[in-house]
C-alpha positions in Angstrom: 68.3 16.4 3.1 65.2 18.3 4.2 63.1 16.4 1.6 64.3 13.0 2.8 63.5 13.9 6.5 60.1 15.2 5.5 59.3 12.1 3.4 60.4 9.7 6.2 58.3 11.7 8.7 55.2 11.6 6.5 55.7 7.8 5.9 56.0 7.1 9.7 52.9 9.2 10.4 50.9 7.6 7.6 51.8 4.1 8.9 51.0 4.8 12.5 47.5 6.3 11.9 44.7 3.8 12.8 41.2 4.0 11.5 38.1 3.8 13.7 36.5 0.5 14.1 33.3 0.0 12.0 30.0 0.4 13.8 28.0 -2.7 14.8 25.2 -3.6 12.3 21.9 -2.2 13.3 23.4 -0.4 16.3 24.6 -3.6 18.0 21.1 -4.9 18.4 19.7 -8.2 17.0 20.8 -8.5 13.4 17.2 -9.3 12.3 15.6 -6.7 14.5 16.4 -3.6 12.4 16.1 -2.4 8.9 19.4 -0.4 8.6 22.0 -1.9 6.3 25.4 -2.7 7.5 27.4 0.6 7.5 24.4 2.8 8.2 21.8 4.4 6.0 23.9 7.0 4.2 22.1 8.5 1.2 24.3 7.7 -1.8 21.9 8.7 -4.6 22.0 12.5 -4.0 25.8 12.4 -3.7 26.0 10.8 -7.2 23.8 13.6 -8.6 26.0 16.2 -7.1 29.2 14.6 -8.5 27.6 14.3 -12.0 26.6 18.0 -11.9 30.0 19.1 -10.8 31.6 16.9 -13.5 29.3 18.4 -16.1 30.2 21.9 -15.0 33.9 21.2 -15.0 33.6 19.7 -18.5 31.7 22.7 -19.7 34.3 25.0 -18.4 37.1 23.1 -20.1 35.2 23.2 -23.4 34.6 26.9 -23.1 38.3 27.5 -22.4 39.3 25.3 -25.3 36.9 27.3 -27.7 38.4 30.6 -26.5 41.8 29.6 -27.8 
């Protein structure tokens, strides 16, 4: 019974949460007046490098553990 109540509570909470509205392109100014892309200027390239490095480290750990056995 406790699991059902918890599941229903989580479902209700998940359905009632609202996301923030997206920001206006170029800070709400004239669309042709700025050089920022829609969604901001978040650096994606360095994040990909970090994810690749973490994936390589995780793969190396798994290979090392497999060779130990």
